[in-house]
Phi, psi and omega in degrees: 000138178274119182254125179276123173278331177254196178290133182276072177243019185279335186307317181298315178295325179295317179294325178295317178297317178301316180298316181295320180295314180299316181299316181295313183296317182293315183293331183270350183239003183221159175235162182196181174054043176080008181265350182286139180253181183308127177075001172290146175296146182214164176228338181231152178303329182283353180291325190273151181287183183301136178081005181239155171228163182266109184213170178223180182219078180302332180298337176254012181076016181257089183270343178289119178294137177225162176289123189237142182293139179229006182218150177265148170268128178285126184298335179292349176290339182248317180234113182256165169079007177275159175301147183306324184281005176266353183256161173244131186238150179275132180237139173259128178285131183047061186304331184275343186277080193255130176305136178071012174296130184295141177284100186294337182265006177074016180241138178299124182284138178237098182192181175265154178244148186234343181225170187230000176219169186295160177299321177302315180291324176302313180296318180295332180272007173106359174295134180234007176220135182237129174262118185234128176264116185247135184225151164288126182195137176054041181058033181206186174248122183244159169266122182227147171250087194231209186210153174053033175070016184234129177266140178237164180295337179267003174239358184277145178251299181192163173302138185299331183297333178299313180291319181295328176291330173295319178296316180299317180298319180294314180296323179294320182280341184231080190291357177251005184261149180238134182235141177244135178243129177250118183258120164277107202258112174239027180267122181247354177297125180305128180058023182298316180290325177301312179296319182301309182290328176293313180297331180278354180079017185269349178295339178294339183249006191296130171273117186290142179302324183299340181258002179279129178297127184249002182230027176087008179287167174292150174281167173301160178289155178298329178297315179293321179299319179292317182298324181270000182061029174268070191250010176231116175258131181233128178237144180238154176273357181257110184297335182291337184291336179292321181286315190267340182229000178071027177256125189297133173284119193309310190275011168273341187240351181211159171254159186209139176277170182294129176281170177077203186303325181295338182267004180237014178278118183301135177086359182224138179216074180287153178276154177295149186297329179283344185264154168290172177302151185297336179265017177291124188266003177272001175243136184267347185242151181224120177255121176253120174273135176218085177196144178285166180297318181249109183286135177231114184307311187295337182270345189295324179299327177289318180298329183269021177255234186299320184298328177297311181297324179294318179290325176298319178293320180297313182288330175301315179291319180297331180273011180076042180061044175243131181283141176296144175273336180226135174238116185258129183221163169270156171039061195301336183273349184280130176192182176259015178164281183262324174057216183296335182292317176295321180299317178298317179300319181293315181295314179294324178298315181296317184286316190276329184217002179073026181248166183288341178209150178296335179292346177267355180291147176235120182302131178084352181276159179288160181303131179090359176270103191240141175271157180278117180255351177077157181276147170052039176256150180289124178298152178291118181234020182273143179084173181232019179263162176066022176091006177256127176243124188226171173086017186235019176296118181227048185280120186251295191296334182253005183281126176278111181242015182287141177254018183303318184293329177292318177299316179299320179296319179299315179299315181299311181294327178298315179298318179299314181298317179297321178296324179293330181284333185282000000 
């Protein structure tokens, strides 16, 4: 029992002192209201600044939520006017295979999922390449995540025109952006893809096959592509479509590593069987796949940490010291901090200006002339000019929004304060 030798009027003062200590400690050790930067601790989605979300990575033992990157910086925001094949762009694998996508046919879908937000949101967050599997289905062309070239009602997602209209809307709203579509093509309807892209309004942005470099030359500059409104590149896995529909056969213009598990084995980067060797110089583009055969959301943040950078280095060497132009991933926003976005910044920085990050590039400066951007700072993602699109992070299923760690801190500081009072 606590015995007062003097007048027992201290509790009110004690509680006031406790309140002041808690206020001081919390305000001096936490950020909130959009002021938290990359890797700062957070408890609510609104704590983190533009282009960030509040998430964690239990697969790496990182249970403390921190502000994590959710958007890409477009390299053209720093270095403009280079040939298209000098840049590295973010691609989503099976862009349409979205967790929680409603079953339009009223049948429970049985398939794997690879992404967690809409195609529109992917584009707004800086994705510039979409992998779409197209099938003849229901007297139309559908996006399916299926098998053996056959779409079923339990593997179907939606008519392809729905997604293509999202692409058209994005290109219309962002006149300086370029998007690439990779079609895993199971469409046999004569001129089916031609009609599909025409109905979606995308022929207005079409990059013609006749202008694609076929012998390893540089592509036109991004500036010229934008000026001519050739801002949509479309590749198909069906070689006959190039002759009959003017859709480029993918492996005539690019090399590609093996997708799935074979493409994530450290120290090895084999080429896809349809592709030439990665160091083949008659192709100007290089697509690097980086995703396991069976996607697991909870493991992706781990995959997008150190192992991603190691595989990028391995494939860079396998391609004869050529940086990939496209990096395709699952669940693109999941990481333990910077993820694929930091990797893209590093690759573009090295290629475009010889710097450790594209954010250190200086327009018009000589190669290797880099500005100091500092460590672990949030990249500038404000505004929508110059190739940066911001303000659209809508990560739901993987966002850590728990305030448990804040509660624990409050309890801890309370105990300290009480001990000081005794």
